[in-house]
N, C-alpha and C positions, 0 to 999 in steps of 0.2 A: 856562690849565689849572693846577691846583694840583699840588704835588709828589706828593700822594697819588694824584691822578688819573693823573698820568703813570706812576706805578708800577703802577697797575691795568692801564693800557693795555699796559704792557710785559709783565706776568706773566700776563694773562688767556689769551692764546693758548697759553702753556706749560701752564697748568692744564687747559685744554680738551683739549690733545693728550694729556696724561697721563691724563685721565679716559677718553678714547677708547681709549687703549692698554690701560688697566686693564679696560675692558669687553670689548674684543676678546680679551685674555688670558683673561678669565674664560670667554668663549664657547669658546675653544679648549680650555681645561681641561675644561669640561662636555662638549664634543663627544668629546674623547679618552676621558673616563670612560665616556660612553655606548657608544662603539665597543668599549672594553675589556670592558664588560658583555656586549655582543652576542657578542663572540668567546668569552667565558667560557661563555655559554649554549650556543653552538655546540659548544664543546669538551665540555661536560658531556653534551649530547645525544648526541654522537658516542661518547663513552666508555661511556655507558649502552647504546647500541646494540651496540657491539663486545663488551661483556660479555654481552649477550643472545645475540649470534651464537655466542660461545663455548659457552654453555649449550645452544643449539639444536643445534649440531654434535655436541656430546657426546650429547645425547638421541637424535639420529638414529642415531649409531653404535651406541648401546646397544640401541635398538629393532630395528634391522636385524640386529645381531649376535646377538640372541636367537633368531633364526629359523634353522632348519636350512640350512646353506650349500649343500646340494645340491638345494634346492627353489626355482628361480627365480621361480615364480609367487607363492609365499608371500613371498619376499623383495621382489618388486615391490609386493605389497599393503602390507607393512610399511613400505617406503620411502615410498610415496605417502601413507600415513596419517601418518608422522612428519614430512613436510615440508608438510603441508596448511596449517599456520598459522605461517609464518616470521616472525621479528621484522621490524618496520618502522622505518625511520629517520625521525624527526620532522623538520619543516622549521622551523628557527629563523630569526631575522631575516636577510635577504639579506646585509647587510654582514658579519655574523658568519660566515656560511658562506664568503664570499669570502676571509676573512682567517684562517680556522681550518685549519691543516694536518691536525689530527685529524679534522675533519669531512670533509675531502677524502678521507682514507683510508677513513673509514666509508662515504662515498658510493660509492667504488670497490668496496668489499666488498658493498654492497647490490646494485649492478648485476650482480655475478657470483655472488651467494650460491648460487643454485639451479642454476647451470650444471653443476657437478660431479655433482649428483644427477640432472639430466636425462641426462647421459652414462651414469651408472650404470643408469638406467632402460632406456636403449637396450641396454646390455650385457646386462642381465638378460633383456630380450626376446629377444635373439639366443641367449642361453644356453638359454632355455626351448625355442625352436625346435630347437636342437641336441640337447638331452637328450630331447625328444619323439622325434626321429628315432632317436637311440641306443636308446631303449627299444623302439621298433617293430622296429628292425633286430635287436636281441637276441632279441626274441620270435620273429621269423621264423627266425632261425638256431638257435633252440632245438629246432626240429622234428627228429625222428629217424625215418628210414624204418622202422627196426625196431619203433618204437612202433605203427606202422600196419599192418605186414604180418608182424611177427614175425621170428625168426631162422631161418636154414637155408634149404634149397631151397624154392622156391615152385612148386607144380604147377598153379596155376590163376591166370589173369590177372585174374580178377574183383576180387580184393582190391587189386591194383595200380591198376586202372582206377577203382575206386569209392572207394578211400580214400587211397592214397598220392599219386597224381597230383593229385586235387582239393585235397588238403590243402596241397601245395606251390604250386599255382596260386593258391589263396586267400591264402596268405601273401605271395606275390609281388604280387598285386593290392592287397592291403591296404597293403603297404609303399609301393606306387606312389601311394597316396592321401595319404601323409604328406608334409608339406612338407620339402623337402630344404634343409638349411642352405646359405647362400651360400658358394660355393667348394668344396662337398662333393659335386659331381655325380659325380666319379670314385669316391668311396666308395660312393655310392648304387648306382652301376653294378656295383661289385664285389660288393655284397650281392645285387643282383637276378641277376647272372650265376651266382652260387653256387646260388641257388634254381632258376634255369633249367636248370643242369646236371642236377639231380635230376629235374626234369620231363622233360627230353629223354631221359636214360638210362633212366628208369622206363618211358617210352613204348616204347623199344627193347626193354626187358625184357618188357613185356606182349606185344609183337608176337612176340618170340622164343618165349615160352611157347606162344602160340597156334600157332606154326609148328613146335613140338617141337624148337626149337633151344636149345642151351645158351648162356646169357649171364649175366654177373654184372657188377656195377659198384661203384665206390666214389666218394664225394664228399668224403672226409675232407680232402684237400689244399685244395680250394676253400673249404670251410667253415672250416677252420683259418685260412687266410689272411684270409678275410672277418671272422671273429671277432676276430682280432688287430688288423686295421685299425680296426674299430669300437671296440675297447678303447683303442687308442692315441688315437683322436679324443676319446673320452669323457674320458680322463685329461687331455688338453689343455684341454678345455672346463671341466672341474671345477677345474683349477688356475687358469685365468684367472678363473673365477667367484669362487673363494676370495680371490684376490689383489685383485679389484675391491672386494669387501666389506671386506677388511682395510684397504684404503686409506682408508676412512672414518675410521679411528682416527688417521690422520696429519693430519687437518684440524681437530682439536679446538682 
């Protein structure tokens, strides 16, 4: 073997090793670049989504905030309309998703985006039931015996039996058909009892008139207590409702 041949035999493995190392290095660089691009795309998709979420939350708050705060039914309609088309998070390459912290944040946001609105919808439904009951109770407690039989002594029981008693019975029965808010059974009973007081005492009045006996009655204490209880409950419901709607501003 010549000296040139011996040198080739000596250096050829080294050259081959260097070439392999260069190829592997190039592959690693290409792979790292591709993964970096995937992460960048995932980051970009996540950032765009989070920006859309911010605008979505702001739009929901504005649309719901434009509705009268004491009208749960209208608030529910506005809420459902506002959240009907929420932003969606695109799905970039899996490798980018796994390595992007921004995408992980966006994914968590996407999974819980509508939760707060679902809770608000439930709160509005409860408030609607509550305010429907408040309205019915106030209507019943707005009845006045004097509007039905007038002021002063009553010499004939006919007006009591045909107008006064039926009016309060109808109010009591109408209220009984209204759904009682959860946990407000005692309040409903207070209102019904106040109405029943008038019915019972008016019945005694009619019987006394027919028997030529003197009888008079008042229901002011019972009605005053019932009205105050209903007003207190209404204030609580309206305050909770306003607070729930205002909380939308905190998630923009």
